[in-house]
N, C-alpha and C positions, 0 to 999 in steps of 0.2 A: 449496543456496541456496533460501530460500523467497522467491519473487518477490512474494508478497503478505503482508508482515509486518503490515500494517495492514488493518483490515476494509475490504472493498470490496463492491460489488454484483454480484459474480460469481455464477455458478450454484452454486459450492461454498459460498459464504456462505449463500445461500438454503437450501441443503439441510441445513446444520448448525446454523442458528440458529432457535430456535422462532419461529413467526409473531408471537407477542406481543412478542418481543424484537427482531425484525428492524427495527421502526420506530426503535429506539433506537441501532442500529449507526451509529457515526460522529457521532451527535448531540453528543457531548462535544468535538468538534474545533472550532476557530475557524470553519471553513467551514460547520459545522453539518450535514454529511451525509457518507455514506461515499464513499470514492474510487470512481471509475469505472475499470474495467480499462484503458481507453485513457489514463487519467491516470497509471497506474503502469507501463504497458508500456514507455514510452521509457527509464525507468531500467533496466529489465531488459535491453533491447536494448543500451544503453550498456555495461553491465557485461559482457555476453556478447561484445562486440565488441573484439577485440584492437587493431583499427585505432584505435578511439576511446579505450578505457580501459586500454590496455596499460601506462600509467605510473601508473595508480591502484592503489595497494597498501595494504591494511589500513585502508581508510576505511569508515565507516558513512555511507551516504547515506540520510537520513531523508526519506521521502515520506509525510508525516503529516497533511497538511491544516492545518498550522500548530500542531499539538499539539507542545509542547516537552518534556514529560515522558512518555516512552513506556514507563516501567518497569511 
């Protein structure tokens, strides 16, 4: 499972995106900025927890900042 399918401002994103392109990461989303790790982490914790997500099967949970077409 990739816990960060959408661009965020993690150190990984900073290391792999050229500096001139970093300013554009997330700018196309309705919120107009990249996700912060603390905004995507609760979804990862939910999915990793059998107590909370044990009945969630085969679902795509989109944490996209309002972007609806993530193809």
